[in-house]
SERO-4910 file (N, C-alpha, C, O; in steps of 0.05 Angstrom, whole numbers):
BEGIN
 pado doro    nc1    nc2    nc3   cac1   cac2   cac3    cc1    cc2    cc3    oc1    oc2    oc3
  Unk    A   -454     89    282   -427     84    271   -407    110    275   -414    133    270
  Unk    A   -381    102    286   -366    124    289   -355    139    264   -354    129    242
  Unk    A   -346    163    268   -338    180    245   -315    169    234   -296    164    249
  Unk    A   -313    165    209   -288    156    193   -272    181    185   -282    201    176
  Unk    A   -246    176    189   -230    199    181   -227    208    151   -227    190    134
  Unk    A   -226    232    144   -225    237    116   -197    242    109   -181    252    125
  Unk    A   -190    237     86   -160    239     76   -161    251     47   -179    249     32
  Unk    A   -138    263     44   -130    276     14   -108    254      4    -88    251     17
  Unk    A   -111    242    -16    -93    228    -30    -79    239    -55    -90    252    -72
  Unk    A    -53    231    -55    -35    239    -78    -26    213    -96    -41    197   -106
  Unk    A      1    214    -98     14    197   -115     13    165   -100     14    160    -76
  Unk    A     10    151   -118     16    121   -106     42    111   -101     58    118   -119
  Unk    A     50     97    -83     78     90    -74     85     61    -73     71     43    -63
  Unk    A    108     57    -85    117     27    -84    146     26    -71    166     34    -83
  Unk    A    145     16    -48    173      8    -33    179    -21    -44    165    -40    -38
  Unk    A    201    -23    -59    210    -49    -71    235    -56    -64    254    -47    -75
  Unk    A    238    -74    -43    262    -83    -28    273   -106    -47    257   -122    -56
  Unk    A    298   -110    -54    307   -131    -65    334   -142    -46    346   -127    -31
  Unk    A    340   -166    -50    365   -180    -41    383   -189    -66    375   -205    -83
  Unk    A    407   -177    -66    426   -187    -88    437   -218    -84    448   -226    -63
  Unk    A    433   -231   -104    444   -260   -104    470   -260   -110    477   -266   -133
  Unk    A    488   -253    -92    518   -251    -93    529   -277   -105    544   -275   -124
  Unk    A    522   -299    -95    539   -321   -107    534   -330   -136    549   -343   -150
  Unk    A    506   -320   -143    501   -324   -172    515   -304   -191    523   -309   -214
  Unk    A    516   -280   -178    524   -256   -192    555   -260   -193    566   -248   -212
  Unk    A    571   -273   -177    599   -280   -175    606   -292   -201    628   -288   -212
  Unk    A    583   -308   -212    593   -327   -235    587   -313   -259    593   -325   -280
  Unk    A    578   -289   -261    572   -275   -283    599   -257   -296    608   -239   -282
  Unk    A    608   -261   -320    633   -249   -330    630   -221   -326    607   -211   -327
  Unk    A    653   -206   -322    655   -177   -321    643   -162   -344    631   -141   -341
  Unk    A    647   -173   -367    631   -162   -391    603   -163   -391    589   -143   -395
  Unk    A    592   -187   -385    564   -189   -379    555   -173   -359    534   -159   -363
  Unk    A    567   -172   -337    561   -156   -313    558   -128   -322    537   -116   -316
  Unk    A    576   -114   -335    579    -85   -343    553    -82   -362    538    -63   -359
  Unk    A    549   -101   -382    525   -100   -396    498    -97   -384    481    -82   -393
  Unk    A    495   -112   -361    473   -110   -347    470    -86   -331    448    -74   -328
  Unk    A    494    -76   -318    492    -49   -302    488    -28   -321    476     -8   -313
  Unk    A    495    -29   -346    489     -6   -367    459     -4   -370    447     18   -371
  Unk    A    448    -31   -374    419    -30   -373    400    -18   -357    380     -5   -362
  Unk    A    412    -26   -329    400    -15   -305    400     16   -303    382     30   -293
  Unk    A    425     26   -314    428     53   -309    411     68   -330    402     90   -324
  Unk    A    407     56   -357    390     66   -376    362     65   -363    347     84   -368
  Unk    A    353     47   -349    327     47   -335    322     70   -317    302     84   -318
  Unk    A    343     73   -301    339     94   -280    344    121   -298    333    141   -289
  Unk    A    357    124   -318    356    144   -336    327    155   -346    321    179   -349
  Unk    A    311    131   -351    285    138   -365    268    144   -341    249    158   -345
  Unk    A    273    137   -315    254    144   -294    266    175   -287    249    189   -276
  Unk    A    289    184   -291    296    208   -286    279    226   -306    270    247   -297
  Unk    A    274    221   -329    263    236   -352    231    242   -341    219    264   -341
  Unk    A    222    215   -331    191    216   -322    193    237   -295    176    255   -293
  Unk    A    211    233   -278    212    255   -257    216    283   -264    204    301   -252
  Unk    A    232    287   -283    234    318   -295    207    328   -307    201    352   -306
  Unk    A    192    308   -319    167    316   -331    144    318   -308    120    320   -314
  Unk    A    151    316   -285    134    318   -262    110    296   -263     87    302   -257
  Unk    A    117    272   -272     96    253   -273    103    229   -254     93    206   -257
  Unk    A    123    236   -231    129    214   -215    154    223   -202    166    244   -207
  Unk    A    160    202   -182    184    208   -169    198    178   -163    185    157   -163
  Unk    A    227    179   -160    238    152   -154    267    161   -139    278    182   -141
  Unk    A    275    140   -124    301    139   -109    309    111   -102    294     93    -99
  Unk    A    335    110    -98    346     83    -95    362     88    -67    372    110    -61
  Unk    A    363     68    -52    377     68    -25    391     35    -23    381     14    -28
  Unk    A    414     39    -14    425     12     -6    419      6     20    426     22     37
  Unk    A    405    -17     30    396    -23     55    416    -38     73    430    -56     64
  Unk    A    417    -31     96    439    -45    116    421    -69    128    397    -70    130
  Unk    A    439    -88    133    427   -114    149    418   -136    131    424   -134    107
  Unk    A    405   -155    139    400   -181    124    368   -178    112    359   -195     96
  Unk    A    354   -158    120    328   -158    108    328   -151     76    310   -160     62
  Unk    A    345   -139     69    345   -130     37    374   -118     32    389   -113     51
  Unk    A    380   -114      9    403   -103     -1    399    -71    -14    415    -53    -10
  Unk    A    373    -70    -30    369    -47    -41    340    -42    -41    323    -60    -41
  Unk    A    335    -14    -41    303     -4    -44    301     15    -66    313     36    -67
  Unk    A    282      3    -86    273     19   -107    245     34    -99    223     23   -101
  Unk    A    249     57    -90    224     73    -78    214     93   -102    229    110   -113
  Unk    A    185     87   -110    176     99   -134    145    109   -129    128     95   -118
  Unk    A    142    133   -138    116    142   -134    104    149   -165    117    161   -182
  Unk    A     80    140   -166     65    147   -190     38    155   -191     24    148   -172
  Unk    A     29    170   -210      0    178   -204    -22    156   -203    -43    161   -192
  Unk    A    -15    130   -215    -34    113   -217    -21     83   -204      3     82   -200
  Unk    A    -37     63   -200    -25     39   -198    -16     26   -217      2      9   -214
  Unk    A    -27     31   -241    -16     19   -266     14     28   -272     33     15   -281
  Unk    A     14     53   -265     43     66   -266     64     53   -253     87     49   -263
  Unk    A     57     45   -226     73     32   -208     78      4   -217    100     -6   -216
  Unk    A     54    -10   -225     58    -34   -239     79    -38   -266     95    -56   -269
  Unk    A     75    -16   -281     92    -17   -303    122    -10   -293    140    -23   -305
  Unk    A    130      5   -276    158      9   -269    166    -20   -257    188    -29   -264
  Unk    A    150    -35   -242    158    -58   -229    164    -76   -248    185    -89   -247
  Unk    A    146    -78   -266    154   -100   -291    175    -92   -307    186   -110   -320
  Unk    A    184    -67   -309    205    -58   -329    226    -66   -314    243    -79   -326
  Unk    A    229    -63   -289    256    -71   -271    257   -103   -273    279   -113   -277
  Unk    A    236   -117   -270    236   -146   -269    246   -157   -294    257   -179   -294
  Unk    A    243   -141   -317    251   -150   -343    278   -146   -352    287   -154   -374
  Unk    A    292   -131   -333    324   -126   -338    337   -150   -332    327   -166   -316
  Unk    A    359   -153   -345    377   -176   -340    386   -181   -314    390   -204   -304
  Unk    A    392   -156   -300    405   -156   -274    383   -168   -252    388   -177   -230
  Unk    A    357   -165   -262    333   -171   -242    338   -204   -235    329   -214   -214
  Unk    A    350   -217   -252    353   -245   -245    370   -249   -221    369   -271   -210
  Unk    A    388   -228   -211    401   -229   -188    389   -211   -167    400   -209   -145
  Unk    A    367   -199   -173    357   -178   -152    332   -196   -142    311   -194   -154
  Unk    A    333   -209   -124    311   -227   -108    290   -208    -95    299   -188    -84
  Unk    A    268   -212    -96    248   -196    -79    248   -204    -49    245   -227    -40
  Unk    A    251   -184    -37    253   -187     -6    230   -180      8    222   -195     25
  Unk    A    218   -156      3    196   -142     11    184   -121     -5    198   -107    -21
  Unk    A    161   -118     -3    148    -94    -16    124    -85     -3    108    -99      9
  Unk    A    121    -59     -7     99    -45      8     83    -26    -12     96    -11    -27
  Unk    A     56    -25    -13     41     -8    -31     23      9    -18      6     -1     -2
  Unk    A     25     35    -22      7     52     -8      2     74    -26     11     75    -49
  Unk    A    -14     96    -14    -14    123    -29     -9    145     -8    -18    144     14
  Unk    A      7    164    -17     15    187     -2     -9    203      6    -25    213    -10
  Unk    A    -11    204     31    -37    213     44    -30    237     65    -11    236     80
  Unk    A    -48    255     64    -52    276     80    -80    278     88    -97    282     70
  Unk    A    -86    274    111    -78    291    133    -91    276    157    -96    289    178
  Unk    A    -96    249    155   -110    239    175   -132    253    189   -155    244    186
  Unk    A   -128    274    202   -148    289    216   -147    320    212   -156    335    229
  Unk    A   -137    328    189   -131    355    178   -147    360    157   -149    384    152
  Unk    A   -161    341    141   -175    347    118   -194    369    121   -194    387    104
  Unk    A   -210    370    142   -234    387    141   -223    418    143   -236    437    133
  Unk    A   -195    420    159   -185    450    157   -175    456    135   -175    480    129
  Unk    A   -164    437    118   -153    443     91   -176    453     73   -172    472     58
  Unk    A   -197    442     74   -219    443     56   -231    472     58   -245    482     40
  Unk    A   -226    486     81   -239    512     84   -233    530     64   -249    547     57
  Unk    A   -211    528     54   -202    553     33   -205    540      3   -187    540    -13
  Unk    A   -227    530     -3   -233    521    -29   -221    493    -34   -217    477    -15
  Unk    A   -214    488    -62   -201    459    -66   -176    456    -54   -159    472    -61
  Unk    A   -170    436    -35   -146    435    -24   -124    425    -42   -100    428    -36
  Unk    A   -133    410    -67   -113    400    -85   -102    422    -99    -81    419   -111
  Unk    A   -114    447    -98   -100    471   -112    -83    485    -95    -70    503   -104
  Unk    A    -81    477    -65    -64    490    -49    -35    485    -54    -29    461    -55
  Unk    A    -17    500    -57      7    496    -63     23    477    -40     39    459    -47
  Unk    A     16    484    -13     27    471      7     16    441     10     30    422     19
  Unk    A     -6    439      2    -20    411      3     -9    396    -22     -6    372    -20
  Unk    A     -4    408    -41      7    392    -69     35    382    -65     42    361    -76
  Unk    A     53    398    -48     80    390    -39     77    366    -23     95    349    -24
  Unk    A     55    362     -6     59    341     13     48    316     -3     55    293      2
  Unk    A     30    321    -20     17    296    -33     31    286    -57     29    262    -63
  Unk    A     45    303    -69     61    297    -93     89    307    -85     97    328    -96
  Unk    A    103    294    -69    130    301    -55    154    298    -75    156    278    -89
  Unk    A    169    315    -75    199    309    -85    215    296    -62    220    306    -39
  Unk    A    223    270    -73    240    256    -54    267    265    -51    283    267    -71
  Unk    A    274    270    -25    301    284    -16    320    265    -18    316    242    -11
  Unk    A    347    274    -30    369    257    -30    385    258     -4    409    264     -4
  Unk    A    371    251     18    383    249     45    401    230     47    399    211     31
  Unk    A    423    230     65    441    208     67    429    178     77    440    157     72
  Unk    A    406    181     92    393    156    103    362    157     99    349    177     98
  Unk    A    353    135     96    325    127     97    316    108    121    330     91    131
  Unk    A    293    113    126    279     93    148    250     90    135    235    108    127
  Unk    A    247     64    135    217     57    130    205     36    148    217     16    155
  Unk    A    183     41    156    171     21    173    136     21    169    126     42    164
  Unk    A    121     -1    171     94      0    170     81     -1    198     92    -14    215
  Unk    A     58     11    201     49     10    226     16      9    222      5     14    201
  Unk    A      3      2    246    -26      0    246    -33      9    272    -16     10    289
  Unk    A    -59     17    279    -72     25    301    -85      1    313    -93    -16    296
  Unk    A    -88     -4    339    -94    -25    353   -129    -26    348   -141     -5    344
  Unk    A   -139    -48    349   -167    -55    347   -171    -76    369   -183    -97    363
  Unk    A   -162    -73    393   -165    -93    414   -191    -85    428   -204    -64    423
  Unk    A   -199   -104    449   -223    -95    464   -216    -70    483   -232    -52    487
  Unk    A   -193    -72    493   -187    -49    512   -178    -27    500   -182     -5    510
  Unk    A   -164    -28    477   -153     -2    466   -162     -6    432   -150    -21    417
  Unk    A   -179      5    426   -191      2    398   -191     31    388   -208     46    398
  Unk    A   -174     41    368   -175     66    361   -194     77    345   -199    102    344
  Unk    A   -208     57    330   -233     63    313   -255     66    327   -275     75    315
  Unk    A   -258     59    359   -280     66    374   -280     93    386   -300    104    393
  Unk    A   -255    102    388   -255    133    397   -269    151    382   -272    149    357
  Unk    A   -281    172    398   -296    191    384   -274    209    364   -250    208    367
  Unk    A   -286    222    346   -266    235    327   -254    262    344   -232    270    337
  Unk    A   -266    272    362   -252    293    374   -226    287    391   -208    303    395
  Unk    A   -228    260    402   -208    251    420   -185    241    401   -161    243    408
  Unk    A   -193    230    377   -171    221    358   -154    247    348   -129    249    349
  Unk    A   -171    268    339   -162    291    331   -140    303    350   -118    312    343
  Unk    A   -151    303    378   -129    314    397   -106    301    398    -85    315    398
  Unk    A   -105    273    400    -80    256    397    -62    261    375    -38    264    376
  Unk    A    -78    260    353    -62    264    329    -46    288    327    -24    287    316
  Unk    A    -57    316    337    -47    336    339    -25    337    357     -5    348    349
  Unk    A    -26    326    382     -4    324    399     20    303    389     43    305    395
  Unk    A     10    284    373     31    272    359     46    284    338     70    278    335
  Unk    A     34    301    322     43    316    301     63    336    314     85    341    303
  Unk    A     55    348    337     70    373    350    101    357    354    119    370    344
  Unk    A    109    333    364    130    323    367    146    324    339    168    333    339
  Unk    A    133    315    316    146    314    292    156    341    281    178    344    270
  Unk    A    137    358    285    148    387    279    172    397    293    187    413    282
  Unk    A    178    387    316    204    396    329    229    384    313    251    393    319
  Unk    A    226    365    294    244    356    279    246    366    249    260    356    231
  Unk    A    229    388    246    229    401    220    259    408    211    278    414    226
  Unk    A    260    407    184    288    413    172    309    389    176    328    387    160
  Unk    A    306    371    196    323    351    205    311    323    190    325    305    180
  Unk    A    286    323    190    272    296    179    253    303    160    240    323    166
  Unk    A    247    291    137    226    292    119    213    268    121    225    247    119
  Unk    A    184    271    125    167    248    131    147    246    107    136    266     98
  Unk    A    144    220     96    123    215     77    103    193     90    110    170     95
  Unk    A     80    201     94     59    181    100     46    168     79     33    182     63
  Unk    A     47    143     76     32    125     56      6    112     70      8     95     88
  Unk    A    -17    119     60    -42    106     70    -46     78     56    -48     76     31
  Unk    A    -47     57     72    -48     31     59    -73     15     65    -76     -8     57
  Unk    A    -93     27     80   -116     13     88   -127      4     63   -132     19     44
  Unk    A   -131    -24     61   -142    -40     37   -123    -41     14   -131    -46     -8
  Unk    A    -98    -35     17    -80    -34     -5    -55    -56      7    -46    -71    -11
  Unk    A    -45    -59     31    -25    -75     42    -29    -82     70    -47    -72     83
  Unk    A    -12   -100     82    -22   -111    107    -26    -93    130    -42    -99    148
  Unk    A     -9    -69    129    -15    -53    152    -30    -29    141    -36    -28    117
  Unk    A    -35     -8    161    -55     14    154    -37     39    146    -48     57    135
  Unk    A    -13     41    151      4     63    142     34     51    135     41     31    146
  Unk    A     50     64    117     77     62    113     91     85    113     91    101     94
  Unk    A    106     89    137    119    112    139    147    114    131    164     98    139
  Unk    A    153    133    115    180    140    105    192    165    116    183    187    112
  Unk    A    218    159    132    232    179    139    261    187    122    274    168    113
  Unk    A    267    208    119    289    217    108    307    236    125    297    255    136
  Unk    A    335    230    128    349    245    145    380    243    137    390    224    126
  Unk    A    392    266    145    427    265    143    438    256    163    462    251    161
  Unk    A    424    253    187    435    242    215    417    219    220    393    222    225
  Unk    A    430    193    219    412    171    224    399    170    250    377    159    253
  Unk    A    415    185    274    406    180    301    379    197    303    366    193    324
  Unk    A    370    214    284    348    229    288    325    208    281    302    214    287
  Unk    A    328    187    270    306    167    269    304    156    298    282    155    309
  Unk    A    325    147    309    323    139    336    309    157    355    293    149    371
  Unk    A    317    183    352    307    202    369    277    208    369    264    209    390
  Unk    A    266    212    343    238    215    338    221    193    345    200    196    358
  Unk    A    229    170    337    212    145    341    211    144    374    190    142    386
  Unk    A    234    146    384    236    144    412    214    160    430    199    150    447
  Unk    A    218    189    421    198    209    432    167    201    426    149    203    442
  Unk    A    165    192    403    135    186    390    127    163    407    104    165    414
  Unk    A    139    143    415    127    121    428    117    128    456    100    114    468
  Unk    A    129    152    467    118    161    493     93    177    493     81    182    514
  Unk    A     83    184    467     61    200    462     35    179    460     37    159    447
  Unk    A     14    186    474     -8    170    480    -19    154    456    -25    130    458
  Unk    A    -22    169    433    -29    157    409    -13    133    400    -24    115    388
  Unk    A     15    132    405     31    110    399     31     93    424     27     69    423
  Unk    A     36    104    444     38     82    467     13     64    475     15     41    485
  Unk    A     -9     76    469    -32     61    473    -40     42    448    -46     19    449
  Unk    A    -38     57    425    -52     45    400    -34     34    378    -44     19    361
  Unk    A     -6     43    376      8     35    353     21     11    354     36      6    373
  Unk    A     17     -7    332     31    -30    330     49    -28    305     39    -17    286
  Unk    A     74    -36    304     96    -29    284    104    -56    272    103    -77    286
  Unk    A    112    -55    244    123    -77    229    153    -75    230    163    -63    248
  Unk    A    168    -85    213    196    -84    214    208    -57    204    198    -43    186
  Unk    A    230    -51    217    242    -23    206    266    -30    188    283    -47    196
  Unk    A    267    -17    164    288    -20    143    303      6    139    290     25    130
  Unk    A    326      6    144    345     29    139    365     28    118    378      8    111
  Unk    A    367     49    108    388     47     86    403     72     79    396     92     91
  Unk    A    424     74     62    442     96     54    435    104     27    429     87     11
  Unk    A    435    130     19    429    139     -8    453    131    -26    477    134    -21
  Unk    A    441    121    -49    462    113    -71    451    128    -95    427    129   -100
  Unk    A    472    141   -110    466    152   -136    466    132   -157    478    111   -155
  Unk    A    452    138   -181    452    122   -203    481    117   -210    488     94   -214
  Unk    A    499    139   -213    526    136   -221    543    118   -202    563    107   -210
  Unk    A    533    116   -177    548    102   -157    540     71   -156    554     54   -145
  Unk    A    518     67   -168    510     43   -163    526     21   -178    530      0   -167
  Unk    A    534     24   -198    553     -1   -212    574    -12   -192    581    -36   -190
  Unk    A    585     12   -173    604      2   -156    597    -16   -135    613    -30   -123
  Unk    A    569    -15   -129    559    -36   -110    562    -62   -121    568    -79   -105
  Unk    A    559    -69   -147    556    -94   -158    586   -104   -165    589   -128   -170
  Unk    A    610    -85   -166    633    -96   -175    646   -115   -151    647   -109   -127
  Unk    A    656   -137   -162    675   -158   -146    701   -147   -142    718   -161   -130
***
C-alpha cells in the first residue's frame, strides 16, 4: 500500500453561502426589516466576542454573481461549534430570507507533505508559526475567492498511486509559486477528505482581485495541477463589515 500523507489539523471550517430572497424581503415593512437586521448584528456581535476570546473566527463577504449573495465563513475548534453557529443563524428571523445556496465543511490543514519536517522540532502544535497556520486570523481583505478541488484518481493519472517522494517534489514546486504571492494573497487550505464532496476547500484573500486570476493561472501550468487537479465552482466576493451589512438589505 502506498504511503498516506500526514497532516496537522486545526480549526474546523464552514463556508455557508446564502441567497437573499429579495421578492419576499421587499414585502417586509421597514420597521420589521430593521428589527431583523438589529438581531443579525447582535448575532455577529456575539461572534465577535468569541473571536476576541480566541475560540474561533468569522467573516462575512458579499458574493458576486448568481451562485450566492452572502458568505458566512466561520472557524471553530469543533464540528459541534460550527453546528451551533449554523443553527443560531438559522433561528434568526432574517434567515427566512437567507436561502441556502451552497456550503462546504473542512478542517484547516497543514501541510500536505510538510508534517514530517515540522515534527522534527518537538510538538508542532506548540510551534508559533504552525499555530498561526492552523488557527488563522481571517484577514479583512477586500476580496475573497473560494473553490473546492480534488486530485485525480484516473487510470492514467492517479495521484494516490504516486510514490511519496514524487508527490513531495510536486507539492514543493507547487508551493513555490504560492510563495511568490506572499503579502498579496493569504491562503487557507481546508482538508475535506471524508468531510465533504471534494478533497480540499481553498480560500484566498486579496486586496487586488486580479491576483486570484494570476495565481490560479500560474498554478494550472504546474504539473501537480495540470495533471492531477480537478476543480469545483469558484465563488468570489467583496468584504462587508457588520456595520455596513444593513445597507445591503435596505430597499
